[in-house]
VOMI-736942 format. One record per residue: residue number from 1; chain; x, y, z of N, C-alpha, C in turn. Coordinates in nm, 2 decimals, decimal comma. Example, Ala and Ser with C-alpha at 12.3 -4.5 7.8 and 13.67 -1.06 7.14 Angstrom:
BEGIN
@resi: 1; chain: A; n_east: 1,32; n_north: -0,57; n_up: 0,78; ca_east: 1,23; ca_north: -0,45; ca_up: 0,78; c_east: 1,32; c_north: -0,33; c_up: 0,78 $
@resi: 2; chain: A; n_east: 1,28; n_north: -0,22; n_up: 0,71; ca_east: 1,37; ca_north: -0,11; ca_up: 0,71; c_east: 1,29; c_north: 0,00; c_up: 0,79 $
//
This chain:
BEGIN
@resi: 1; chain: A; n_east: 22,88; n_north: 10,22; n_up: 13,97; ca_east: 22,73; ca_north: 10,22; ca_up: 13,94; c_east: 22,72; c_north: 10,26; c_up: 13,78 $
@resi: 2; chain: A; n_east: 22,80; n_north: 10,36; n_up: 13,74; ca_east: 22,79; ca_north: 10,41; ca_up: 13,59; c_east: 22,81; c_north: 10,28; c_up: 13,49 $
@resi: 3; chain: A; n_east: 22,91; n_north: 10,19; n_up: 13,54; ca_east: 22,93; ca_north: 10,08; ca_up: 13,45; c_east: 22,82; c_north: 9,99; c_up: 13,44 $
@resi: 4; chain: A; n_east: 22,75; n_north: 9,98; n_up: 13,55; ca_east: 22,64; ca_north: 9,88; ca_up: 13,56; c_east: 22,53; c_north: 9,94; c_up: 13,47 $
@resi: 5; chain: A; n_east: 22,50; n_north: 10,07; n_up: 13,47; ca_east: 22,39; ca_north: 10,14; ca_up: 13,41; c_east: 22,42; c_north: 10,12; c_up: 13,26 $
@resi: 6; chain: A; n_east: 22,55; n_north: 10,14; n_up: 13,22; ca_east: 22,59; ca_north: 10,13; ca_up: 13,08; c_east: 22,57; c_north: 9,98; c_up: 13,03 $
@resi: 7; chain: A; n_east: 22,61; n_north: 9,88; n_up: 13,11; ca_east: 22,59; ca_north: 9,75; ca_up: 13,07; c_east: 22,44; c_north: 9,71; c_up: 13,05 $
@resi: 8; chain: A; n_east: 22,35; n_north: 9,77; n_up: 13,14; ca_east: 22,22; ca_north: 9,74; ca_up: 13,12; c_east: 22,15; c_north: 9,81; c_up: 13,01 $
@resi: 9; chain: A; n_east: 22,20; n_north: 9,93; n_up: 12,98; ca_east: 22,14; ca_north: 9,99; ca_up: 12,85; c_east: 22,19; c_north: 9,91; c_up: 12,72 $
@resi: 10; chain: A; n_east: 22,31; n_north: 9,87; n_up: 12,73; ca_east: 22,38; ca_north: 9,79; ca_up: 12,61; c_east: 22,30; c_north: 9,66; c_up: 12,60 $
@resi: 11; chain: A; n_east: 22,27; n_north: 9,59; n_up: 12,70; ca_east: 22,20; ca_north: 9,47; ca_up: 12,70; c_east: 22,05; c_north: 9,49; c_up: 12,64 $
@resi: 12; chain: A; n_east: 21,99; n_north: 9,58; n_up: 12,70; ca_east: 21,85; ca_north: 9,62; ca_up: 12,66; c_east: 21,84; c_north: 9,66; c_up: 12,51 $
@resi: 13; chain: A; n_east: 21,94; n_north: 9,74; n_up: 12,46; ca_east: 21,94; ca_north: 9,78; ca_up: 12,33; c_east: 21,96; c_north: 9,65; c_up: 12,22 $
@resi: 14; chain: A; n_east: 22,05; n_north: 9,56; n_up: 12,29; ca_east: 22,07; ca_north: 9,44; ca_up: 12,19; c_east: 21,94; c_north: 9,36; c_up: 12,20 $
@resi: 15; chain: A; n_east: 21,88; n_north: 9,34; n_up: 12,32; ca_east: 21,75; ca_north: 9,28; ca_up: 12,31; c_east: 21,65; c_north: 9,35; c_up: 12,23 $
@resi: 16; chain: A; n_east: 21,63; n_north: 9,47; n_up: 12,22; ca_east: 21,54; ca_north: 9,55; ca_up: 12,12; c_east: 21,57; c_north: 9,50; c_up: 11,98 $
@resi: 17; chain: A; n_east: 21,69; n_north: 9,49; n_up: 11,94; ca_east: 21,73; ca_north: 9,45; ca_up: 11,81; c_east: 21,68; c_north: 9,32; c_up: 11,78 $
@resi: 18; chain: A; n_east: 21,70; n_north: 9,21; n_up: 11,87; ca_east: 21,66; ca_north: 9,10; ca_up: 11,86; c_east: 21,51; c_north: 9,08; c_up: 11,84 $
@resi: 19; chain: A; n_east: 21,44; n_north: 9,16; n_up: 11,92; ca_east: 21,29; ca_north: 9,15; ca_up: 11,92; c_east: 21,24; c_north: 9,21; c_up: 11,79 $
@resi: 20; chain: A; n_east: 21,32; n_north: 9,31; n_up: 11,73; ca_east: 21,28; ca_north: 9,36; ca_up: 11,61; c_east: 21,27; c_north: 9,27; c_up: 11,49 $
@resi: 21; chain: A; n_east: 21,38; n_north: 9,17; n_up: 11,51; ca_east: 21,40; ca_north: 9,06; ca_up: 11,41; c_east: 21,29; c_north: 8,96; c_up: 11,43 $
@resi: 22; chain: A; n_east: 21,25; n_north: 8,93; n_up: 11,54; ca_east: 21,16; ca_north: 8,82; ca_up: 11,58; c_east: 21,02; c_north: 8,88; c_up: 11,56 $
@resi: 23; chain: A; n_east: 20,98; n_north: 9,01; n_up: 11,59; ca_east: 20,85; ca_north: 9,06; ca_up: 11,57; c_east: 20,86; c_north: 9,18; c_up: 11,48 $
@resi: 24; chain: A; n_east: 20,86; n_north: 9,17; n_up: 11,35; ca_east: 20,87; ca_north: 9,28; ca_up: 11,28; c_east: 20,74; c_north: 9,36; c_up: 11,27 $
@resi: 25; chain: A; n_east: 20,75; n_north: 9,49; n_up: 11,25; ca_east: 20,63; ca_north: 9,56; ca_up: 11,24; c_east: 20,62; c_north: 9,65; c_up: 11,36 $
@resi: 26; chain: A; n_east: 20,68; n_north: 9,62; n_up: 11,48; ca_east: 20,66; ca_north: 9,71; ca_up: 11,59; c_east: 20,77; c_north: 9,82; c_up: 11,61 $
@resi: 27; chain: A; n_east: 20,88; n_north: 9,82; n_up: 11,53; ca_east: 20,99; ca_north: 9,91; ca_up: 11,54; c_east: 21,07; c_north: 9,91; c_up: 11,68 $
@resi: 28; chain: A; n_east: 21,07; n_north: 9,77; n_up: 11,72; ca_east: 21,16; ca_north: 9,75; ca_up: 11,84; c_east: 21,30; c_north: 9,81; c_up: 11,84 $
@resi: 29; chain: A; n_east: 21,37; n_north: 9,80; n_up: 11,72; ca_east: 21,50; ca_north: 9,85; ca_up: 11,72; c_east: 21,51; c_north: 10,00; c_up: 11,73 $
@resi: 30; chain: A; n_east: 21,40; n_north: 10,07; n_up: 11,68; ca_east: 21,41; ca_north: 10,22; ca_up: 11,71; c_east: 21,35; c_north: 10,26; c_up: 11,84 $
@resi: 31; chain: A; n_east: 21,30; n_north: 10,16; n_up: 11,93; ca_east: 21,24; ca_north: 10,18; ca_up: 12,05; c_east: 21,34; c_north: 10,14; c_up: 12,16 $
@resi: 32; chain: A; n_east: 21,45; n_north: 10,20; n_up: 12,16; ca_east: 21,56; ca_north: 10,16; ca_up: 12,26; c_east: 21,63; c_north: 10,30; c_up: 12,31 $
@resi: 33; chain: A; n_east: 21,70; n_north: 10,27; n_up: 12,42; ca_east: 21,75; ca_north: 10,40; ca_up: 12,48; c_east: 21,69; c_north: 10,45; c_up: 12,59 $
@resi: 34; chain: A; n_east: 21,74; n_north: 10,55; n_up: 12,67; ca_east: 21,69; ca_north: 10,58; ca_up: 12,80; c_east: 21,55; c_north: 10,63; c_up: 12,78 $
@resi: 35; chain: A; n_east: 21,51; n_north: 10,70; n_up: 12,68; ca_east: 21,38; ca_north: 10,77; ca_up: 12,68; c_east: 21,27; c_north: 10,68; c_up: 12,62 $
@resi: 36; chain: A; n_east: 21,29; n_north: 10,56; n_up: 12,61; ca_east: 21,19; ca_north: 10,46; ca_up: 12,56; c_east: 21,09; c_north: 10,39; c_up: 12,66 $
@resi: 37; chain: A; n_east: 21,04; n_north: 10,49; n_up: 12,75; ca_east: 20,97; ca_north: 10,42; ca_up: 12,85; c_east: 20,81; c_north: 10,42; c_up: 12,80 $
@resi: 38; chain: A; n_east: 20,77; n_north: 10,50; n_up: 12,71; ca_east: 20,65; ca_north: 10,50; ca_up: 12,65; c_east: 20,65; c_north: 10,44; c_up: 12,51 $
@resi: 39; chain: A; n_east: 20,75; n_north: 10,42; n_up: 12,44; ca_east: 20,75; ca_north: 10,38; ca_up: 12,31; c_east: 20,77; c_north: 10,48; c_up: 12,20 $
@resi: 40; chain: A; n_east: 20,82; n_north: 10,45; n_up: 12,10; ca_east: 20,83; ca_north: 10,55; ca_up: 11,97; c_east: 20,70; c_north: 10,55; c_up: 11,90 $
@resi: 41; chain: A; n_east: 20,69; n_north: 10,65; n_up: 11,82; ca_east: 20,57; ca_north: 10,66; ca_up: 11,74; c_east: 20,56; c_north: 10,54; c_up: 11,64 $
@resi: 42; chain: A; n_east: 20,66; n_north: 10,48; n_up: 11,59; ca_east: 20,66; ca_north: 10,36; ca_up: 11,51; c_east: 20,60; c_north: 10,25; c_up: 11,59 $
@resi: 43; chain: A; n_east: 20,65; n_north: 10,24; n_up: 11,71; ca_east: 20,61; ca_north: 10,12; ca_up: 11,80; c_east: 20,46; c_north: 10,13; c_up: 11,84 $
@resi: 44; chain: A; n_east: 20,41; n_north: 10,25; n_up: 11,87; ca_east: 20,27; ca_north: 10,27; ca_up: 11,90; c_east: 20,19; c_north: 10,23; c_up: 11,78 $
@resi: 45; chain: A; n_east: 20,24; n_north: 10,28; n_up: 11,66; ca_east: 20,16; ca_north: 10,24; ca_up: 11,53; c_east: 20,16; c_north: 10,10; c_up: 11,51 $
@resi: 46; chain: A; n_east: 20,25; n_north: 10,03; n_up: 11,54; ca_east: 20,26; ca_north: 9,88; ca_up: 11,53; c_east: 20,17; c_north: 9,81; c_up: 11,61 $
@resi: 47; chain: A; n_east: 20,16; n_north: 9,87; n_up: 11,75; ca_east: 20,07; ca_north: 9,82; ca_up: 11,84; c_east: 19,92; c_north: 9,84; c_up: 11,79 $
@resi: 48; chain: A; n_east: 19,90; n_north: 9,97; n_up: 11,74; ca_east: 19,76; ca_north: 9,98; ca_up: 11,68; c_east: 19,73; c_north: 9,89; c_up: 11,57 $
@resi: 49; chain: A; n_east: 19,83; n_north: 9,86; n_up: 11,48; ca_east: 19,81; ca_north: 9,78; ca_up: 11,35; c_east: 19,81; c_north: 9,63; c_up: 11,39 $
@resi: 50; chain: A; n_east: 19,89; n_north: 9,59; n_up: 11,48; ca_east: 19,92; ca_north: 9,44; ca_up: 11,50; c_east: 19,86; c_north: 9,39; c_up: 11,63 $
@resi: 51; chain: A; n_east: 19,84; n_north: 9,49; n_up: 11,73; ca_east: 19,81; ca_north: 9,43; ca_up: 11,85; c_east: 19,92; c_north: 9,40; c_up: 11,93 $
@resi: 52; chain: A; n_east: 19,92; n_north: 9,35; n_up: 12,06; ca_east: 20,04; ca_north: 9,32; ca_up: 12,12; c_east: 20,10; c_north: 9,18; c_up: 12,09 $
@resi: 53; chain: A; n_east: 20,23; n_north: 9,17; n_up: 12,09; ca_east: 20,30; ca_north: 9,04; ca_up: 12,07; c_east: 20,33; c_north: 8,98; c_up: 12,21 $
@resi: 54; chain: A; n_east: 20,39; n_north: 8,86; n_up: 12,22; ca_east: 20,44; ca_north: 8,79; ca_up: 12,33; c_east: 20,53; c_north: 8,87; c_up: 12,41 $
@resi: 55; chain: A; n_east: 20,62; n_north: 8,96; n_up: 12,34; ca_east: 20,72; ca_north: 9,04; ca_up: 12,42; c_east: 20,65; c_north: 9,15; c_up: 12,50 $
@resi: 56; chain: A; n_east: 20,54; n_north: 9,19; n_up: 12,47; ca_east: 20,48; ca_north: 9,31; ca_up: 12,53; c_east: 20,43; c_north: 9,26; c_up: 12,68 $
@resi: 57; chain: A; n_east: 20,46; n_north: 9,36; n_up: 12,78; ca_east: 20,43; ca_north: 9,34; ca_up: 12,91; c_east: 20,28; c_north: 9,38; c_up: 12,93 $
@resi: 58; chain: A; n_east: 20,18; n_north: 9,29; n_up: 12,94; ca_east: 20,04; ca_north: 9,33; ca_up: 12,95; c_east: 20,01; c_north: 9,41; c_up: 13,07 $
@resi: 59; chain: A; n_east: 20,10; n_north: 9,40; n_up: 13,18; ca_east: 20,08; ca_north: 9,48; ca_up: 13,30; c_east: 20,13; c_north: 9,62; c_up: 13,30 $
@resi: 60; chain: A; n_east: 20,18; n_north: 9,65; n_up: 13,19; ca_east: 20,23; ca_north: 9,79; ca_up: 13,16; c_east: 20,10; c_north: 9,88; c_up: 13,14 $
@resi: 61; chain: A; n_east: 20,08; n_north: 9,98; n_up: 13,23; ca_east: 19,96; ca_north: 10,06; ca_up: 13,24; c_east: 19,93; c_north: 10,14; c_up: 13,10 $
@resi: 62; chain: A; n_east: 20,03; n_north: 10,19; n_up: 13,03; ca_east: 20,00; ca_north: 10,26; ca_up: 12,91; c_east: 19,96; c_north: 10,16; c_up: 12,80 $
@resi: 63; chain: A; n_east: 20,00; n_north: 10,03; n_up: 12,81; ca_east: 19,96; ca_north: 9,94; ca_up: 12,71; c_east: 19,80; c_north: 9,91; c_up: 12,75 $
@resi: 64; chain: A; n_east: 19,79; n_north: 9,89; n_up: 12,87; ca_east: 19,65; ca_north: 9,84; ca_up: 12,91; c_east: 19,54; c_north: 9,96; c_up: 12,87 $
@resi: 65; chain: A; n_east: 19,58; n_north: 10,09; n_up: 12,88; ca_east: 19,49; ca_north: 10,20; ca_up: 12,84; c_east: 19,48; c_north: 10,21; c_up: 12,69 $
@resi: 66; chain: A; n_east: 19,60; n_north: 10,16; n_up: 12,62; ca_east: 19,58; ca_north: 10,16; ca_up: 12,47; c_east: 19,50; c_north: 10,06; c_up: 12,42 $
@resi: 67; chain: A; n_east: 19,49; n_north: 9,95; n_up: 12,49; ca_east: 19,40; ca_north: 9,84; ca_up: 12,44; c_east: 19,26; c_north: 9,86; c_up: 12,48 $
@resi: 68; chain: A; n_east: 19,22; n_north: 9,93; n_up: 12,56; ca_east: 19,08; ca_north: 9,96; ca_up: 12,60; c_east: 18,99; c_north: 10,03; c_up: 12,50 $
//
């Protein structure tokens, strides 16, 4: 089970790095790891400045509240 968790985290971290290159300004590369459930300060600032990008889950409740 621990190996699967490590693989999932490694995959997610790689995805965040790719998203950072594709959508600059959101700090995706810094918004990785286990504690990234609500986003880093840089990520939230990017959302405020740029609005959501196609990679954002519009069903995510904290994002919905932020956009209201």
